[in-house]
C-alpha positions in Angstrom: 11.3 4.2 6.1 8.2 3.1 3.9 7.7 -0.6 3.1 4.8 -3.1 1.9 3.8 -4.5 5.4 1.5 -7.9 4.1 2.5 -11.0 2.9 5.7 -13.1 3.3 9.1 -11.9 2.5 9.2 -13.8 -0.8 6.1 -11.7 -2.0 5.3 -8.8 0.1 2.1 -6.7 -0.6 -0.3 -4.1 0.6 -0.8 -0.4 0.4 2.5 0.6 2.3 3.3 1.3 6.0 6.2 3.7 7.6 8.2 2.5 10.4 11.2 4.2 11.9 14.8 3.1 11.4 16.5 4.5 14.9 19.9 2.3 14.4 21.5 -0.2 12.3 24.4 -3.0 13.5 26.2 -3.7 9.8 28.2 -6.4 11.6 25.3 -8.4 12.4 23.4 -7.4 9.2 20.4 -5.8 11.6 18.3 -2.6 11.5 16.8 -1.3 15.0 13.3 0.1 14.3 10.3 1.4 15.7 7.0 0.1 14.0 3.6 1.5 15.3 1.6 -1.6 14.1 3.8 -3.9 16.5 6.7 -6.5 16.1 6.4 -7.8 12.7 7.6 -11.1 11.3 9.3 -10.5 8.1 9.6 -14.2 6.9 5.7 -15.0 6.6 4.3 -11.6 6.8 2.4 -11.2 10.0 2.7 -9.8 13.5 4.0 -11.3 16.6 2.1 -8.7 18.8 0.5 -6.0 18.2 0.2 -4.5 21.7 0.8 -1.0 22.6 4.9 -0.6 22.4 5.4 -4.2 21.4 7.1 -2.5 18.3 9.6 -0.4 20.0 13.3 -0.8 19.4 12.9 -4.2 17.5 15.8 -5.8 15.5 15.1 -7.0 11.8 17.3 -9.0 9.5 18.7 -6.7 6.8 18.7 -9.4 4.3 14.5 -9.9 5.0 13.9 -6.0 5.1 15.4 -5.3 1.7 12.7 -7.2 0.0 10.1 -5.3 1.8 11.6 -2.2 1.3 9.3 0.0 -1.1 10.4 3.6 -0.2 13.5 5.2 1.4 
């Protein structure tokens, strides 16, 4: 899925970035994703960690995610 990966959830920006959606949990409103840049924090637009492997199988809120979505 393509998304704007810079800035807070209220005002995303950037040239775009690709992550792989590997699952979802509609009951909890979550997407399960692999992000090669690391573990993102969508609310304020930064990364918790950019260490190798830190972006594997991370859960993200669908509510916050839809603001960042650019391409699908």
